[in-house]
VEXLO-196519 format. One record per residue (C-alpha): z, y, x; residue in one letter; residue number from 0. Coordinates in steps of 0.1 Angstrom, whole numbers, plus 5000, padded with zeros to 4 digits. Example, Ala and Ser with C-alpha at 12.3 -4.5 7.8 and 13.67 -1.06 7.14 Angstrom:
- up,north,east,rest,nr
- 5078,4955,5123,A,0
- 5071,4989,5137,S,1
This chain:
- up,north,east,rest,nr
- 2749,0420,0628,M,0
- 2785,0409,0623,Q,1
- 2811,0436,0621,K,2
- 2845,0432,0637,M,3
- 2870,0412,0617,N,4
- 2844,0400,0591,Q,5
- 2850,0367,0574,I,6
- 2822,0343,0582,K,7
- 2811,0322,0551,I,8
- 2789,0291,0552,L,9
- 2773,0282,0518,L,10
- 2763,0246,0514,V,11
- 2743,0244,0482,E,12
- 2709,0231,0470,D,13
- 2706,0252,0438,D,14
- 2684,0281,0447,E,15
- 2698,0303,0419,N,16
- 2733,0299,0433,V,17
- 2720,0306,0468,Q,18
- 2704,0338,0457,E,19
- 2735,0349,0437,D,20
- 2756,0346,0469,F,21
- 2730,0365,0490,R,22
- 2730,0394,0466,K,23
- 2767,0395,0459,E,24
- 2777,0394,0496,I,25
- 2759,0427,0501,E,26
- 2787,0444,0481,H,27
- 2814,0431,0505,H,28
- 2817,0447,0539,D,29
- 2845,0423,0549,D,30
- 2824,0391,0544,F,31
- 2793,0378,0561,Q,32
- 2771,0350,0548,L,33
- 2763,0334,0582,V,34
- 2741,0306,0568,N,35
- 2729,0288,0536,V,36
- 2722,0250,0540,L,37
- 2717,0221,0516,N,38
- 2722,0190,0538,R,39
- 2754,0175,0550,E,40
- 2744,0167,0586,K,41
- 2729,0202,0592,E,42
- 2760,0218,0577,A,43
- 2784,0197,0599,L,44
- 2764,0206,0630,A,45
- 2765,0243,0621,F,46
- 2803,0241,0615,I,47
- 2808,0227,0650,K,48
- 2787,0255,0665,M,49
- 2795,0286,0645,A,50
- 2830,0277,0632,I,51
- 2829,0297,0599,P,52
- 2862,0309,0584,H,53
- 2851,0298,0549,V,54
- 2829,0269,0537,I,55
- 2817,0270,0501,V,56
- 2801,0237,0492,T,57
- 2787,0218,0463,E,58
- 2795,0181,0460,L,59
- 2759,0171,0453,S,60
- 2735,0180,0481,L,61
- 2699,0174,0489,Q,62
- 2709,0149,0516,Q,63
- 2744,0135,0520,G,64
- 2773,0149,0499,D,65
- 2799,0175,0499,G,66
- 2829,0151,0499,I,67
- 2818,0135,0532,D,68
- 2811,0170,0546,L,69
- 2847,0180,0538,I,70
- 2862,0148,0552,L,71
- 2843,0152,0584,E,72
- 2852,0189,0587,T,73
- 2889,0181,0583,R,74
- 2886,0155,0610,K,75
- 2872,0182,0633,L,76
- 2902,0205,0629,E,77
- 2920,0193,0660,S,78
- 2890,0205,0681,S,79
- 2885,0238,0662,L,80
- 2903,0271,0669,P,81
- 2909,0276,0632,L,82
- 2912,0256,0600,R,83
- 2882,0264,0577,P,84
- 2891,0275,0542,Y,85
- 2871,0252,0519,I,86
- 2860,0261,0484,I,87
- 2843,0235,0462,V,88
- 2819,0246,0435,I,89
- 2808,0217,0413,T,90
- 2798,0204,0379,S,91
- 2817,0172,0385,N,92
- 2848,0170,0363,T,93
- 2859,0135,0374,S,94
- 2897,0136,0377,L,95
- 2897,0110,0405,A,96
- 2873,0133,0425,I,97
- 2893,0164,0417,L,98
- 2926,0148,0427,N,99
- 2911,0136,0460,M,100
- 2899,0170,0468,L,101
- 2932,0186,0459,N,102
- 2949,0162,0483,D,103
- 2947,0185,0513,N,104
- 2909,0184,0514,L,105
- 2897,0214,0494,A,106
- 2917,0247,0493,D,107
- 2902,0258,0459,F,108
- 2879,0243,0433,I,109
- 2856,0261,0408,Y,110
- 2839,0243,0379,A,111
- 2804,0256,0374,K,112
- 2807,0252,0337,K,113
- 2832,0281,0336,M,114
- 2818,0311,0316,D,115
- 2821,0335,0345,D,116
- 2813,0312,0373,F,117
- 2793,0329,0401,G,118
- 2794,0344,0436,A,119
- 2813,0374,0423,A,120
- 2842,0352,0411,L,121
- 2843,0332,0444,V,122
- 2842,0364,0465,L,123
- 2869,0381,0444,R,124
- 2892,0351,0450,H,125
- 2884,0352,0488,L,126
- 2893,0389,0488,S,127
- 2927,0381,0473,E,128
- 2936,0353,0498,V,129
- 2918,0362,0530,K,130
- 2950,0374,0547,N,131
- 2966,0341,0540,Y,132
- 2941,0317,0555,F,133
- 2959,0289,0573,D,134
- 2942,0296,0606,C,135
- 2955,0275,0635,K,136
- 2962,0292,0668,K,137
- 2963,0269,0698,T,138
- 2979,0273,0732,S,139
- 2953,0273,0760,P,140
- 2975,0251,0781,R,141
- 2989,0225,0758,K,142
- 2963,0228,0730,N,143
- 2990,0225,0704,R,144
- 2995,0242,0671,E,145
- 3019,0271,0670,I,146
- 3038,0270,0638,L,147
- 3050,0301,0621,H,148
- 3076,0303,0593,P,149
- 3060,0306,0559,V,150
- 3070,0339,0543,S,151
- 3079,0342,0506,E,152
- 3047,0361,0500,A,153
- 3026,0334,0517,E,154
- 3044,0307,0496,H,155
- 3037,0326,0464,K,156
- 3001,0331,0473,T,157
- 2996,0294,0480,K,158
- 3015,0284,0448,L,159
- 2992,0307,0428,K,160
- 2961,0292,0444,I,161
- 2974,0257,0434,R,162
- 2981,0268,0399,I,163
- 2947,0284,0395,E,164
- 2931,0252,0408,T,165
- 2948,0232,0380,L,166
- 2938,0258,0354,I,167
- 2902,0257,0366,N,168
- 2900,0220,0359,Q,169
- 2904,0230,0322,L,170
- 2877,0256,0323,C,171
- 2898,0284,0309,I,172
- 2878,0316,0312,S,173
- 2891,0342,0337,P,174
- 2883,0369,0311,N,175
- 2911,0357,0289,L,176
- 2943,0376,0294,I,177
- 2962,0344,0284,G,178
- 2949,0328,0316,R,179
- 2967,0355,0337,L,180
- 2999,0350,0316,Y,181
- 2996,0312,0321,L,182
- 2995,0316,0359,V,183
- 3024,0340,0359,E,184
- 3044,0318,0335,A,185
- 3039,0287,0357,L,186
- 3049,0306,0388,M,187
- 3081,0318,0371,L,188
- 3088,0282,0358,A,189
- 3085,0268,0393,V,190
- 3109,0295,0406,E,191
- 3133,0287,0378,H,192
- 3139,0254,0394,G,193
- 3159,0227,0377,E,194
- 3175,0249,0350,K,195
- 3168,0242,0313,P,196
- 3133,0253,0304,F,197
- 3132,0281,0278,H,198
- 3099,0298,0281,H,199
- 3104,0322,0252,T,200
- 3139,0333,0263,K,201
- 3136,0333,0301,V,202
- 3099,0334,0312,I,203
- 3081,0355,0285,Y,204
- 3105,0384,0288,P,205
- 3098,0388,0325,V,206
- 3061,0388,0319,I,207
- 3066,0412,0289,S,208
- 3084,0437,0312,K,209
- 3058,0433,0340,Q,210
- 3027,0438,0318,Y,211
- 3043,0460,0291,R,212
- 3034,0437,0263,N,213
- 3054,0421,0236,S,214
- 3067,0385,0239,V,215
- 3048,0377,0207,Q,216
- 3015,0390,0222,N,217
- 3020,0370,0254,I,218
- 3027,0338,0234,D,219
- 2996,0344,0213,R,220
- 2974,0351,0244,A,221
- 2986,0319,0261,I,222
- 2980,0299,0229,N,223
- 2944,0313,0228,I,224
- 2938,0303,0264,A,225
- 2951,0267,0257,I,226
- 2929,0266,0226,E,227
- 2899,0277,0247,N,228
- 2905,0249,0272,A,229
- 2907,0222,0244,W,230
- 2875,0236,0228,N,231
- 2854,0238,0260,K,232
- 2866,0209,0281,T,233
- 2853,0174,0274,D,234
- 2878,0149,0260,Y,235
- 2879,0126,0290,D,236
- 2887,0154,0314,T,237
- 2914,0167,0291,L,238
- 2929,0133,0288,K,239
- 2930,0128,0325,K,240
- 2942,0164,0334,C,241
- 2969,0167,0307,Y,242
- 2993,0138,0304,G,243
- 3019,0156,0283,G,244
- 3028,0153,0246,Y,245
- 3004,0166,0219,I,246
- 3013,0170,0183,D,247
- 2987,0149,0164,P,248
- 2984,0176,0137,E,249
- 2976,0203,0162,R,250
- 2954,0182,0185,S,251
- 2964,0203,0214,R,252
- 2997,0211,0231,P,253
- 3019,0241,0222,T,254
- 3025,0268,0248,C,255
- 3059,0253,0256,G,256
- 3046,0217,0260,E,257
- 3017,0229,0282,F,258
- 3039,0250,0304,L,259
- 3066,0223,0307,K,260
- 3041,0196,0317,Y,261
- 3024,0217,0344,Y,262
- 3057,0231,0357,A,263
- 3071,0196,0361,N,264
- 3038,0185,0378,L,265
- 3041,0213,0403,L,266
- 3077,0205,0410,K,267
- 3068,0169,0416,M,268
- 3042,0181,0442,E,269
- 3070,0198,0461,G,270
- 3066,0234,0449,W,271
């Protein structure tokens, strides 16, 4: 039985181990309900029309059909739905073309299955953090039009954080690394810093140092370890497609400053 205000989740996945992981993990979350588990595109689309889940967690490779077509068709349905489903992609596909297409207003978040800590617990923890910011659409019963509300600073920061974490996920940096947390914070600060000269050690690190009560040197070291983790675990083709900035040939990976500057500029080009 669904409790009041529960978030309804539809899982579209053909891996039985992943299915069972979600079934078990959802039992620890009173605010979520796993309303169905399906593995075929057409069945999932029919269920979405009927049950209108708040969240759709889908793999790209399905038993019949595929997750990309499911997402495209779901987005086409939005004008006739009372809310905009929040879509999370869980996939082993690391093609940059596919990931960029999904990021282009199709998927709200992407998880690479090759991440060390990938699992239902990670996905549900993310949903717990963002559930109050779902872009649910409210319609007028008379005019059936979208009522727009100003985006608050808190909402903007939450959406920016989601976008940054999506980019970081493409590089398979483990959530267990404290450097990943510092990377996200540093990129958020870099975007807020605007068009001013970029001095990560003098401007950004001291803010993080004060927030987390850690030295600037330790923060720099932790971020460097996270970047090294990405370059050691992510395949070369994906790295080449995801990171287009400068790399010192002797290091074979970007410095902290090079990495932060590249992604900060990328986010600013996207309009953040």
